[in-house]
N, C-alpha and C positions, 0 to 999 in steps of 0.2 A: 488932541489931548481928551477931550469929552469923549470922543469916540472910543477911544482906549479903556477909558473908565467903563463905559457902557458895556463894551465886550467882555470885560472881566466881570461886571455884575451878572451880564446875560448868561455866562458859561457856570456860574454857580447855580443858576436857576434851569438847567437843562432837563433835569429829572421832571419838575413841575410842568416844563414846557411840554415835554413828551407825553406826559400824563394827560395834559389838557387835550393834546391832539387825539390821543386814543379815545378818550370819552367822547370828543366830537364825531369820530369816525363810528363809534358804537351807535350812537343815537342817530346816525345816518342811515342804519337799516332800515328801521320802520319808516322813516321819511321815504327812502326810495321805494318802499312797497306802496305806501301813500300816494307819492306822486306818479307812480305807475298806473296805479289804480285811478286816480283822477285824470289821466291822460288817456286811459283805455275806457273810461267811464262805465266801469262795471259796478261801482259804487259799493264794494264790499266793506272798505274802511274810510273812504272818502265821502264827504257831504252827507254824513251821518249826523255828526256833532260838530256845531260851529267851534266849540272851544277846542276841542281835539284838532281840528283842521288848522285853526290860529296856531296851535302850538306846533304843529308839524310844519305849517309854513314858516313860521318864526325860527325853525332850526336853520333854515337857509342863512339868516343872518349870523349865526354863531360860525357859519364857515368864514367870516371875513377875519375874525382874528387868527383862526387856524392857518389861513393862506398867509398871513404876516408872519407868523410864528414859523411855519414851515421855512420861508424865505430867511428868516433870521437864523434858524439851525443850520440851512445851508451854508450861509455866510460864515458862519462861526466855526464850521468844520472845515471850510475852505482856507481860512486865516490860519489854522494850525499847521 
């Protein structure tokens, strides 16, 4: 019963869920560039500003809700 109420609520929020995932994927672009630069140690954008490095490193933590959100979207569509 609780799960049925949850799925009904979640399906009304699908647009917001997909928008959130889109936003996270967009901010992954500079993060990928920064991570590749840090890995290759060219220092074109990494290790220049510690605040910028902290923000780009913190983007990894935003991926956790996106992974959960993607799983819920998959389950919601499989249930249909």
